[in-house]
FITI-391473 format. One record per residue (C-alpha): residue in one letter; x, y, z. Coordinates in steps of 0.1 Angstrom, whole numbers, plus 5000, padded with zeros to 4 digits. Layout:
<nodes>
aa | xx | yy | zz
a | X | Y | Z
...
</nodes>
This chain:
<nodes>
aa | xx | yy | zz
x | 7938 | 5823 | 5297
x | 7927 | 5795 | 5320
x | 7949 | 5763 | 5322
x | 7922 | 5738 | 5315
x | 7946 | 5709 | 5312
x | 7958 | 5714 | 5348
x | 7922 | 5712 | 5360
x | 7915 | 5681 | 5339
x | 7945 | 5664 | 5355
x | 7932 | 5672 | 5390
x | 7897 | 5660 | 5383
x | 7910 | 5628 | 5366
x | 7929 | 5619 | 5397
x | 7899 | 5625 | 5419
x | 7877 | 5604 | 5397
x | 7901 | 5574 | 5397
x | 7901 | 5576 | 5435
x | 7862 | 5576 | 5435
x | 7861 | 5608 | 5456
x | 7834 | 5635 | 5454
x | 7854 | 5665 | 5467
x | 7888 | 5681 | 5463
x | 7914 | 5684 | 5490
x | 7925 | 5719 | 5499
x | 7957 | 5714 | 5478
x | 7937 | 5703 | 5448
x | 7913 | 5732 | 5452
x | 7942 | 5756 | 5452
x | 7956 | 5740 | 5420
x | 7922 | 5745 | 5403
x | 7919 | 5781 | 5415
x | 7954 | 5788 | 5403
x | 7946 | 5774 | 5369
x | 7917 | 5799 | 5365
x | 7933 | 5830 | 5380
x | 7913 | 5828 | 5413
x | 7936 | 5843 | 5440
x | 7941 | 5822 | 5471
x | 7965 | 5825 | 5500
x | 7998 | 5805 | 5503
x | 7990 | 5772 | 5520
x | 7999 | 5736 | 5525
x | 7983 | 5706 | 5541
x | 7999 | 5689 | 5571
x | 7993 | 5653 | 5581
x | 8014 | 5656 | 5613
x | 8020 | 5683 | 5639
x | 8057 | 5686 | 5629
x | 8048 | 5690 | 5593
x | 8023 | 5718 | 5603
x | 8052 | 5736 | 5619
x | 8074 | 5732 | 5589
x | 8047 | 5745 | 5565
x | 8040 | 5775 | 5588
x | 8077 | 5784 | 5589
x | 8078 | 5783 | 5551
x | 8047 | 5804 | 5546
x | 8056 | 5830 | 5573
x | 8035 | 5841 | 5603
x | 8007 | 5847 | 5611
x | 7989 | 5817 | 5598
x | 7955 | 5802 | 5601
x | 7949 | 5764 | 5605
x | 7918 | 5745 | 5594
x | 7906 | 5710 | 5596
x | 7904 | 5692 | 5562
x | 7876 | 5666 | 5561
x | 7849 | 5659 | 5535
x | 7825 | 5651 | 5564
x | 7828 | 5685 | 5582
x | 7812 | 5713 | 5563
x | 7812 | 5740 | 5590
x | 7847 | 5739 | 5602
x | 7842 | 5766 | 5629
x | 7813 | 5747 | 5645
x | 7836 | 5717 | 5649
x | 7864 | 5737 | 5665
x | 7883 | 5731 | 5634
x | 7897 | 5766 | 5628
x | 7924 | 5785 | 5648
x | 7936 | 5819 | 5636
x | 7964 | 5842 | 5646
x | 7991 | 5816 | 5650
x | 8024 | 5834 | 5654
x | 8051 | 5808 | 5659
x | 8062 | 5772 | 5653
x | 8053 | 5759 | 5687
x | 8018 | 5774 | 5684
x | 8014 | 5757 | 5650
x | 8024 | 5723 | 5663
x | 8000 | 5726 | 5693
x | 7972 | 5739 | 5671
x | 7974 | 5708 | 5649
x | 7967 | 5685 | 5678
x | 7939 | 5707 | 5692
x | 7922 | 5709 | 5658
x | 7923 | 5671 | 5652
x | 7911 | 5664 | 5687
x | 7882 | 5688 | 5684
x | 7872 | 5673 | 5650
x | 7872 | 5638 | 5666
x | 7850 | 5650 | 5694
x | 7826 | 5667 | 5669
x | 7823 | 5636 | 5646
x | 7841 | 5605 | 5656
x | 7835 | 5589 | 5622
x | 7847 | 5618 | 5601
x | 7874 | 5611 | 5575
x | 7901 | 5635 | 5586
x | 7926 | 5641 | 5558
x | 7948 | 5666 | 5577
x | 7951 | 5702 | 5586
x | 7954 | 5731 | 5562
x | 7980 | 5757 | 5571
x | 7973 | 5789 | 5554
x | 7987 | 5824 | 5551
x | 7965 | 5847 | 5573
x | 7952 | 5876 | 5553
x | 7946 | 5911 | 5566
x | 7911 | 5920 | 5578
x | 7888 | 5928 | 5548
x | 7852 | 5928 | 5536
x | 7840 | 5892 | 5535
x | 7820 | 5881 | 5505
x | 7810 | 5848 | 5491
x | 7814 | 5836 | 5455
x | 7802 | 5802 | 5445
x | 7789 | 5779 | 5418
x | 7760 | 5754 | 5419
x | 7742 | 5731 | 5395
x | 7705 | 5740 | 5396
x | 7681 | 5713 | 5385
x | 7663 | 5737 | 5362
x | 7688 | 5764 | 5352
x | 7720 | 5743 | 5352
x | 7752 | 5761 | 5361
x | 7748 | 5792 | 5382
x | 7773 | 5815 | 5398
x | 7765 | 5832 | 5431
x | 7776 | 5863 | 5449
x | 7768 | 5879 | 5482
x | 7780 | 5890 | 5516
x | 7801 | 5862 | 5531
x | 7813 | 5847 | 5563
x | 7785 | 5841 | 5588
x | 7764 | 5868 | 5571
x | 7756 | 5845 | 5542
x | 7737 | 5822 | 5566
x | 7720 | 5850 | 5586
x | 7711 | 5875 | 5559
x | 7711 | 5853 | 5528
x | 7720 | 5884 | 5508
x | 7729 | 5866 | 5476
x | 7722 | 5869 | 5439
x | 7728 | 5846 | 5410
x | 7736 | 5845 | 5373
x | 7736 | 5819 | 5346
x | 7771 | 5807 | 5340
x | 7792 | 5816 | 5322
x | 7786 | 5852 | 5333
x | 7803 | 5881 | 5317
x | 7822 | 5907 | 5338
x | 7793 | 5930 | 5330
x | 7769 | 5905 | 5345
x | 7793 | 5902 | 5375
x | 7793 | 5940 | 5379
x | 7756 | 5940 | 5380
x | 7756 | 5914 | 5407
x | 7777 | 5936 | 5429
x | 7750 | 5963 | 5428
x | 7721 | 5938 | 5432
x | 7726 | 5926 | 5467
x | 7710 | 5945 | 5496
x | 7744 | 5952 | 5511
x | 7758 | 5967 | 5479
x | 7766 | 6000 | 5497
x | 7791 | 5981 | 5519
x | 7812 | 5973 | 5489
x | 7813 | 6010 | 5479
x | 7826 | 6020 | 5514
x | 7806 | 6033 | 5543
x | 7814 | 6055 | 5573
x | 7848 | 6063 | 5559
x | 7857 | 6027 | 5551
x | 7874 | 6021 | 5517
x | 7856 | 6007 | 5487
x | 7866 | 5973 | 5475
x | 7883 | 5966 | 5442
x | 7852 | 5961 | 5421
x | 7870 | 5952 | 5389
x | 7890 | 5924 | 5407
x | 7858 | 5911 | 5424
x | 7839 | 5911 | 5391
x | 7868 | 5893 | 5375
x | 7868 | 5867 | 5402
x | 7830 | 5861 | 5397
x | 7835 | 5858 | 5360
x | 7864 | 5833 | 5364
x | 7844 | 5811 | 5388
x | 7815 | 5811 | 5363
x | 7838 | 5801 | 5335
x | 7853 | 5773 | 5356
x | 7820 | 5756 | 5364
x | 7808 | 5760 | 5328
x | 7840 | 5744 | 5314
x | 7838 | 5715 | 5339
x | 7802 | 5702 | 5343
x | 7814 | 5677 | 5369
x | 7820 | 5705 | 5394
x | 7785 | 5703 | 5410
x | 7791 | 5729 | 5438
x | 7818 | 5754 | 5446
x | 7822 | 5777 | 5476
x | 7847 | 5805 | 5480
x | 7837 | 5817 | 5515
x | 7850 | 5839 | 5527
x | 7865 | 5859 | 5499
x | 7885 | 5889 | 5513
x | 7878 | 5920 | 5492
x | 7900 | 5950 | 5497
x | 7908 | 5982 | 5478
x | 7938 | 5964 | 5464
x | 7923 | 5931 | 5452
x | 7906 | 5899 | 5463
x | 7916 | 5866 | 5478
x | 7896 | 5834 | 5483
x | 7905 | 5824 | 5519
x | 7885 | 5792 | 5520
x | 7876 | 5770 | 5490
x | 7853 | 5740 | 5488
x | 7847 | 5721 | 5455
x | 7823 | 5692 | 5452
x | 7821 | 5669 | 5422
x | 7795 | 5647 | 5404
x | 7809 | 5625 | 5377
x | 7774 | 5611 | 5368
x | 7752 | 5642 | 5362
x | 7716 | 5639 | 5349
x | 7714 | 5639 | 5311
x | 7703 | 5672 | 5295
x | 7667 | 5675 | 5286
x | 7658 | 5667 | 5250
x | 7656 | 5699 | 5229
x | 7647 | 5701 | 5192
x | 7664 | 5727 | 5171
x | 7650 | 5762 | 5167
x | 7638 | 5755 | 5132
x | 7622 | 5723 | 5143
x | 7604 | 5740 | 5172
x | 7592 | 5769 | 5150
x | 7580 | 5747 | 5122
x | 7560 | 5725 | 5145
x | 7547 | 5753 | 5167
x | 7535 | 5773 | 5137
x | 7514 | 5744 | 5124
x | 7501 | 5738 | 5160
x | 7491 | 5774 | 5168
x | 7478 | 5782 | 5133
x | 7464 | 5749 | 5120
x | 7445 | 5745 | 5087
x | 7432 | 5711 | 5098
x | 7421 | 5699 | 5132
x | 7411 | 5664 | 5143
x | 7391 | 5658 | 5175
x | 7399 | 5624 | 5189
x | 7370 | 5614 | 5210
x | 7345 | 5637 | 5194
x | 7310 | 5632 | 5207
x | 7274 | 5641 | 5199
x | 7266 | 5638 | 5236
x | 7258 | 5669 | 5255
x | 7281 | 5676 | 5285
x | 7310 | 5655 | 5271
x | 7344 | 5671 | 5265
x | 7345 | 5658 | 5230
x | 7312 | 5675 | 5223
x | 7323 | 5709 | 5239
x | 7355 | 5710 | 5218
x | 7336 | 5703 | 5186
x | 7310 | 5731 | 5194
x | 7338 | 5756 | 5203
x | 7356 | 5749 | 5170
x | 7324 | 5754 | 5150
x | 7308 | 5782 | 5170
x | 7341 | 5801 | 5174
x | 7342 | 5805 | 5136
x | 7372 | 5784 | 5128
x | 7374 | 5782 | 5090
x | 7398 | 5753 | 5086
x | 7389 | 5716 | 5083
x | 7374 | 5698 | 5113
x | 7376 | 5660 | 5115
x | 7358 | 5643 | 5143
x | 7373 | 5609 | 5153
x | 7353 | 5582 | 5170
x | 7353 | 5544 | 5166
x | 7315 | 5540 | 5165
x | 7300 | 5573 | 5153
x | 7294 | 5581 | 5116
x | 7287 | 5618 | 5121
x | 7292 | 5644 | 5149
x | 7275 | 5679 | 5147
x | 7270 | 5675 | 5110
x | 7306 | 5665 | 5103
x | 7316 | 5631 | 5089
x | 7333 | 5610 | 5115
x | 7363 | 5588 | 5111
x | 7374 | 5558 | 5132
x | 7410 | 5569 | 5131
x | 7431 | 5599 | 5120
x | 7448 | 5576 | 5095
x | 7415 | 5574 | 5076
x | 7412 | 5612 | 5071
x | 7419 | 5621 | 5035
x | 7432 | 5656 | 5041
x | 7461 | 5671 | 5060
x | 7458 | 5675 | 5098
x | 7480 | 5699 | 5118
x | 7468 | 5692 | 5153
x | 7448 | 5664 | 5170
x | 7428 | 5674 | 5201
x | 7426 | 5644 | 5225
x | 7393 | 5640 | 5244
x | 7398 | 5603 | 5254
x | 7409 | 5585 | 5286
x | 7446 | 5586 | 5295
x | 7450 | 5549 | 5289
x | 7441 | 5552 | 5252
x | 7464 | 5582 | 5244
x | 7496 | 5563 | 5236
x | 7480 | 5542 | 5208
x | 7463 | 5572 | 5193
x | 7496 | 5591 | 5193
x | 7511 | 5564 | 5172
x | 7484 | 5568 | 5147
x | 7490 | 5606 | 5147
x | 7526 | 5598 | 5138
x | 7515 | 5576 | 5109
x | 7494 | 5605 | 5096
x | 7522 | 5630 | 5100
x | 7504 | 5652 | 5125
x | 7529 | 5675 | 5142
x | 7509 | 5684 | 5173
x | 7487 | 5667 | 5199
x | 7467 | 5688 | 5224
x | 7462 | 5665 | 5254
x | 7432 | 5675 | 5274
x | 7430 | 5642 | 5294
x | 7442 | 5641 | 5330
x | 7454 | 5609 | 5347
x | 7492 | 5613 | 5341
x | 7520 | 5626 | 5363
x | 7497 | 5650 | 5382
x | 7482 | 5619 | 5399
x | 7514 | 5600 | 5402
x | 7512 | 5581 | 5368
x | 7547 | 5591 | 5358
x | 7554 | 5559 | 5338
x | 7523 | 5565 | 5317
x | 7534 | 5600 | 5310
x | 7569 | 5588 | 5302
x | 7553 | 5563 | 5278
x | 7534 | 5589 | 5258
x | 7564 | 5612 | 5256
x | 7585 | 5583 | 5242
x | 7558 | 5574 | 5217
x | 7554 | 5611 | 5206
x | 7592 | 5615 | 5202
x | 7594 | 5583 | 5181
x | 7566 | 5596 | 5159
x | 7578 | 5633 | 5157
x | 7546 | 5646 | 5174
x | 7549 | 5675 | 5198
x | 7527 | 5673 | 5229
x | 7508 | 5702 | 5245
x | 7498 | 5690 | 5280
x | 7485 | 5666 | 5292
x | 7460 | 5678 | 5318
x | 7451 | 5711 | 5301
x | 7421 | 5731 | 5290
x | 7435 | 5734 | 5255
x | 7443 | 5767 | 5238
x | 7429 | 5797 | 5218
x | 7445 | 5814 | 5188
x | 7421 | 5842 | 5180
x | 7435 | 5853 | 5147
x | 7425 | 5819 | 5133
x | 7392 | 5820 | 5152
x | 7405 | 5789 | 5169
x | 7390 | 5777 | 5202
x | 7407 | 5744 | 5207
x | 7393 | 5740 | 5242
x | 7363 | 5727 | 5261
x | 7361 | 5760 | 5279
x | 7340 | 5790 | 5269
x | 7349 | 5805 | 5235
x | 7369 | 5837 | 5234
x | 7372 | 5857 | 5202
x | 7384 | 5892 | 5212
x | 7414 | 5896 | 5189
x | 7444 | 5915 | 5201
x | 7482 | 5915 | 5206
x | 7486 | 5898 | 5240
x | 7496 | 5861 | 5243
x | 7491 | 5844 | 5277
x | 7498 | 5810 | 5290
x | 7493 | 5791 | 5323
x | 7501 | 5758 | 5338
x | 7469 | 5758 | 5358
x | 7435 | 5754 | 5344
x | 7421 | 5777 | 5371
x | 7445 | 5804 | 5363
x | 7436 | 5799 | 5326
x | 7400 | 5806 | 5334
x | 7410 | 5837 | 5353
x | 7429 | 5848 | 5322
x | 7398 | 5843 | 5300
x | 7376 | 5861 | 5326
x | 7399 | 5891 | 5330
x | 7404 | 5894 | 5293
x | 7367 | 5894 | 5287
x | 7359 | 5918 | 5316
x | 7387 | 5942 | 5306
x | 7379 | 5940 | 5269
x | 7415 | 5930 | 5264
x | 7422 | 5916 | 5230
x | 7444 | 5885 | 5229
x | 7463 | 5867 | 5202
x | 7465 | 5834 | 5222
x | 7456 | 5818 | 5255
x | 7474 | 5785 | 5261
x | 7472 | 5758 | 5287
x | 7504 | 5739 | 5294
x | 7494 | 5716 | 5323
x | 7520 | 5689 | 5330
x | 7544 | 5702 | 5303
x | 7554 | 5667 | 5293
x | 7569 | 5682 | 5261
x | 7559 | 5717 | 5249
x | 7567 | 5744 | 5275
x | 7572 | 5781 | 5278
x | 7603 | 5784 | 5256
x | 7585 | 5766 | 5228
x | 7557 | 5792 | 5231
x | 7583 | 5821 | 5232
x | 7599 | 5808 | 5200
x | 7566 | 5809 | 5182
x | 7554 | 5842 | 5197
x | 7587 | 5859 | 5189
x | 7580 | 5858 | 5152
x | 7541 | 5860 | 5154
x | 7531 | 5893 | 5139
x | 7498 | 5891 | 5159
x | 7517 | 5891 | 5193
x | 7533 | 5921 | 5209
x | 7533 | 5912 | 5246
x | 7537 | 5877 | 5262
x | 7525 | 5869 | 5298
x | 7531 | 5835 | 5314
x | 7520 | 5819 | 5347
x | 7547 | 5795 | 5356
x | 7548 | 5769 | 5384
x | 7581 | 5754 | 5374
x | 7604 | 5755 | 5344
x | 7613 | 5721 | 5331
x | 7643 | 5736 | 5313
x | 7651 | 5769 | 5329
x | 7683 | 5773 | 5309
x | 7664 | 5770 | 5275
x | 7638 | 5794 | 5288
x | 7663 | 5820 | 5298
x | 7682 | 5817 | 5265
x | 7650 | 5822 | 5245
x | 7636 | 5849 | 5268
x | 7667 | 5869 | 5267
x | 7664 | 5871 | 5229
x | 7626 | 5876 | 5227
x | 7625 | 5903 | 5254
x | 7647 | 5925 | 5233
x | 7617 | 5931 | 5210
x | 7586 | 5920 | 5229
x | 7579 | 5924 | 5267
x | 7578 | 5890 | 5285
x | 7559 | 5890 | 5318
x | 7562 | 5860 | 5342
x | 7542 | 5852 | 5373
x | 7563 | 5825 | 5391
x | 7540 | 5806 | 5415
x | 7554 | 5790 | 5446
x | 7577 | 5819 | 5456
x | 7575 | 5812 | 5493
x | 7574 | 5774 | 5493
x | 7607 | 5765 | 5477
x | 7629 | 5767 | 5508
x | 7666 | 5759 | 5509
x | 7675 | 5725 | 5495
x | 7697 | 5701 | 5513
x | 7732 | 5707 | 5501
x | 7769 | 5703 | 5511
x | 7778 | 5740 | 5506
x | 7764 | 5774 | 5514
x | 7759 | 5782 | 5477
x | 7741 | 5749 | 5471
x | 7717 | 5755 | 5500
x | 7709 | 5790 | 5489
x | 7703 | 5780 | 5453
x | 7671 | 5763 | 5463
x | 7657 | 5797 | 5471
x | 7634 | 5818 | 5450
x | 7663 | 5842 | 5446
x | 7675 | 5821 | 5417
x | 7644 | 5826 | 5397
x | 7644 | 5863 | 5405
x | 7680 | 5868 | 5394
x | 7678 | 5847 | 5363
x | 7645 | 5862 | 5351
x | 7661 | 5897 | 5356
x | 7692 | 5886 | 5337
x | 7669 | 5874 | 5309
x | 7651 | 5907 | 5306
x | 7618 | 5893 | 5319
x | 7594 | 5914 | 5339
x | 7584 | 5895 | 5370
x | 7549 | 5899 | 5383
x | 7542 | 5893 | 5420
x | 7505 | 5885 | 5417
x | 7480 | 5872 | 5392
x | 7464 | 5906 | 5389
x | 7498 | 5922 | 5383
x | 7505 | 5898 | 5355
x | 7471 | 5905 | 5338
x | 7474 | 5943 | 5343
x | 7509 | 5943 | 5330
x | 7498 | 5923 | 5300
x | 7470 | 5947 | 5292
x | 7491 | 5979 | 5299
x | 7523 | 5970 | 5282
x | 7507 | 5968 | 5248
x | 7490 | 6002 | 5253
x | 7518 | 6022 | 5267
x | 7543 | 6036 | 5242
x | 7580 | 6031 | 5249
x | 7592 | 6061 | 5269
x | 7620 | 6082 | 5254
x | 7637 | 6089 | 5287
x | 7636 | 6085 | 5325
x | 7619 | 6118 | 5334
x | 7585 | 6112 | 5351
x | 7561 | 6140 | 5361
x | 7532 | 6137 | 5385
x | 7503 | 6160 | 5380
x | 7476 | 6158 | 5407
x | 7445 | 6175 | 5420
x | 7452 | 6164 | 5456
x | 7483 | 6166 | 5477
x | 7477 | 6133 | 5494
x | 7474 | 6116 | 5461
x | 7507 | 6131 | 5450
x | 7524 | 6117 | 5480
x | 7511 | 6082 | 5473
x | 7520 | 6084 | 5437
x | 7555 | 6096 | 5446
x | 7559 | 6066 | 5469
x | 7548 | 6043 | 5442
x | 7573 | 6058 | 5418
x | 7601 | 6051 | 5442
x | 7589 | 6016 | 5447
x | 7589 | 6010 | 5410
x | 7624 | 6026 | 5403
x | 7609 | 6056 | 5384
x | 7627 | 6089 | 5384
x | 7608 | 6120 | 5393
x | 7621 | 6148 | 5370
x | 7638 | 6177 | 5387
x | 7616 | 6207 | 5378
x | 7634 | 6232 | 5355
x | 7628 | 6268 | 5365
x | 7611 | 6278 | 5333
x | 7587 | 6248 | 5334
x | 7580 | 6256 | 5371
x | 7571 | 6291 | 5361
x | 7549 | 6279 | 5333
x | 7529 | 6256 | 5356
x | 7525 | 6285 | 5381
x | 7507 | 6304 | 5355
x | 7477 | 6280 | 5358
x | 7477 | 6268 | 5395
x | 7466 | 6289 | 5425
x | 7492 | 6304 | 5448
x | 7484 | 6278 | 5475
x | 7490 | 6250 | 5450
x | 7525 | 6235 | 5444
x | 7546 | 6233 | 5413
x | 7578 | 6213 | 5416
x | 7572 | 6176 | 5411
x | 7545 | 6165 | 5419
x | 7526 | 6194 | 5405
x | 7495 | 6199 | 5428
x | 7468 | 6220 | 5411
x | 7445 | 6215 | 5441
x | 7410 | 6201 | 5442
x | 7392 | 6233 | 5437
x | 7403 | 6240 | 5401
x | 7380 | 6239 | 5371
x | 7384 | 6217 | 5340
x | 7404 | 6244 | 5323
x | 7432 | 6241 | 5348
x | 7434 | 6204 | 5343
x | 7434 | 6208 | 5306
x | 7460 | 6235 | 5305
x | 7485 | 6217 | 5328
x | 7480 | 6184 | 5310
x | 7486 | 6201 | 5276
x | 7518 | 6217 | 5291
x | 7530 | 6183 | 5303
x | 7523 | 6165 | 5270
x | 7540 | 6191 | 5249
x | 7572 | 6196 | 5269
x | 7598 | 6172 | 5255
x | 7617 | 6171 | 5288
x | 7588 | 6152 | 5303
x | 7590 | 6116 | 5292
x | 7561 | 6101 | 5311
x | 7530 | 6116 | 5328
x | 7513 | 6102 | 5359
x | 7480 | 6119 | 5367
x | 7462 | 6118 | 5400
x | 7426 | 6128 | 5397
x | 7405 | 6137 | 5428
x | 7367 | 6136 | 5424
x | 7352 | 6171 | 5428
x | 7319 | 6187 | 5418
x | 7339 | 6214 | 5400
x | 7356 | 6189 | 5377
x | 7334 | 6157 | 5378
x | 7349 | 6124 | 5367
x | 7335 | 6122 | 5332
x | 7344 | 6158 | 5325
x | 7380 | 6150 | 5336
x | 7380 | 6118 | 5315
x | 7367 | 6136 | 5284
x | 7392 | 6164 | 5286
x | 7421 | 6140 | 5292
x | 7410 | 6119 | 5263
x | 7408 | 6149 | 5240
x | 7442 | 6162 | 5252
x | 7460 | 6129 | 5246
x | 7442 | 6124 | 5212
x | 7453 | 6158 | 5200
x | 7489 | 6152 | 5212
x | 7490 | 6118 | 5194
x | 7477 | 6135 | 5162
x | 7508 | 6158 | 5164
x | 7531 | 6128 | 5168
x | 7534 | 6132 | 5206
x | 7529 | 6097 | 5221
x | 7544 | 6095 | 5256
x | 7532 | 6071 | 5284
x | 7502 | 6085 | 5303
x | 7487 | 6067 | 5333
x | 7460 | 6079 | 5356
x | 7449 | 6072 | 5392
x | 7413 | 6082 | 5399
x | 7400 | 6084 | 5435
x | 7364 | 6093 | 5444
x | 7329 | 6079 | 5443
x | 7317 | 6051 | 5420
x | 7314 | 6075 | 5391
x | 7352 | 6072 | 5386
x | 7347 | 6037 | 5374
x | 7328 | 6049 | 5343
x | 7355 | 6075 | 5338
x | 7382 | 6049 | 5339
x | 7363 | 6027 | 5314
x | 7360 | 6057 | 5291
x | 7398 | 6063 | 5292
x | 7407 | 6027 | 5289
x | 7386 | 6025 | 5257
x | 7409 | 6053 | 5243
x | 7441 | 6035 | 5252
x | 7448 | 6057 | 5283
x | 7456 | 6035 | 5313
x | 7433 | 6046 | 5341
x | 7426 | 6028 | 5374
x | 7400 | 6036 | 5401
x | 7407 | 6036 | 5439
x | 7444 | 6030 | 5436
x | 7476 | 6051 | 5434
x | 7498 | 6021 | 5431
x | 7485 | 6001 | 5401
x | 7490 | 6027 | 5373
x | 7525 | 6034 | 5385
x | 7533 | 5997 | 5388
x | 7523 | 5992 | 5351
x | 7544 | 6022 | 5341
x | 7573 | 6008 | 5361
x | 7569 | 5975 | 5342
x | 7572 | 5993 | 5309
x | 7603 | 6011 | 5321
x | 7619 | 5978 | 5333
x | 7613 | 5963 | 5299
x | 7626 | 5993 | 5280
x | 7658 | 5994 | 5301
x | 7665 | 5957 | 5297
x | 7658 | 5959 | 5260
x | 7683 | 5987 | 5256
x | 7657 | 6013 | 5245
x | 7665 | 6039 | 5271
</nodes>
């Protein structure tokens, strides 16, 4: 068990001295308290004391400058290794201090650390950092100078379990180095995972630890040892983001997303005005609840009685859609509070997105005081199709389905609507989040988790206001429903200014990538990927195993599909002898069984049908990837019809395994793909990669959810 009292004593002393970092001795005390192995060491403030400490530790020793102003000790000439005797230790002290003075004349030099020199080993880095979105994170990667050059680092939310830590060891690009290469020994993985878990527990237990570096950590077959430790403190951290309880969120979000009464503040009879478009969409979209137009001077809007304020409306109101200038929003929110309206949909712009942060802070404060949740501001509104609700000024959309989508960007929202319409993809909801002054992705996840009309959730994200809350909810939701995230800004984050290696690396997109993976989220790399994953994940059944078979009519297609499977972590099934013989009954001698199975392009429809039936009915094959090549012998629509019949017959027998198809050829393959898509068979023209990527997304979700 960690000795928390010992750490509290160290930190209390540092706080009274108004320092922001620990000395080497204090860092050792903290590490000892949490079972983090460090070498024997002491800090010398004179050359003679350096000799005494070195004699006590035993040779060889390494000596390092101790200064809060010198991060990179080696760059300052502040590290000397291989010191074998007292005279060398005394001389090294003077050399190190002189070099540090030359490097930075104003540096606060506390002394020189004298440390037991460890045997050569694999160098790794373990660290902790406070991320502005995700909070406490633990990091792991290859250490020493490699951390700066390769940046081969991964992260987890802290506290991390030893299972999380073990996964981190396998996640870095240099994972093979830890297993031992070219005859080198493997490191003690259990000890290394335990070290990562202990560091993550330490930074979780003590929020005032803002950054922590163990670099390098020497990892050997016999254990681990943190050779250099740096701990930075912040005794005045930012307050946590306001977060209602789960029940409060769910209660409000249910009324917002499934309202029985809607007020339109700023409703208008004038063509071309947002208040007019919102009213028309509500009416024309078929919404059956009450609609209350609100306008100070109108008596009627589109045949509906108009009220001067929501407080005058006799019935219940679940949401108020704001179509008024930004300056008028705060006052109207107060009236919503008087009326007991739980949700406000803020279409107006003119807030933080144009620098009006104080105005946005004001409406958040008013809303919180009045128990009103805010969607937006600066949004296009939202759709919830199963209530025929088009609470937006954009084009109506009423194709009901099981996919819920959200976006921060209005432009991306329109792309979502357009794709959904073009692909005939039914949706349960499309939601704009805009500035996310209040309601954000984890609020939506909380609602969609229990929404029976939603099976897949896809989200375009520019930033996460509370990444920790999102990760916590997503980890739970993704166990039952796939969550897809497109994180915009992957390449523009850059490394943030920080006083440690870990702190600098935490500004990188690697943090989002690692935390989303830890949360069971499927990350899309492009907008089209997000939309195709959303469409495909609801169609594909959950596979019962990892065995994927490729069946193709063209060898080149088979090669491309094989590459795509490797890129998406899909396992091509080793072909059993009996199944190989069964396929050879149908394909010509110059075809190829094995995996991929190449039936060649000259085969008639009967060969396609026979080999597809064989693939569907063999329980050892868990998923089927089909590569069709356009020929006059088996034209596209003939292929589509026979595949549709084969899958329908298999489903009727209770056989429902994932089937995806790549069709290459002339424009007629587009019609064939549409035909198959209409029958819930994922088929894509002109690409080998897309169907496999969607199948790979299904597998990533199934693995993370523990279904394989």
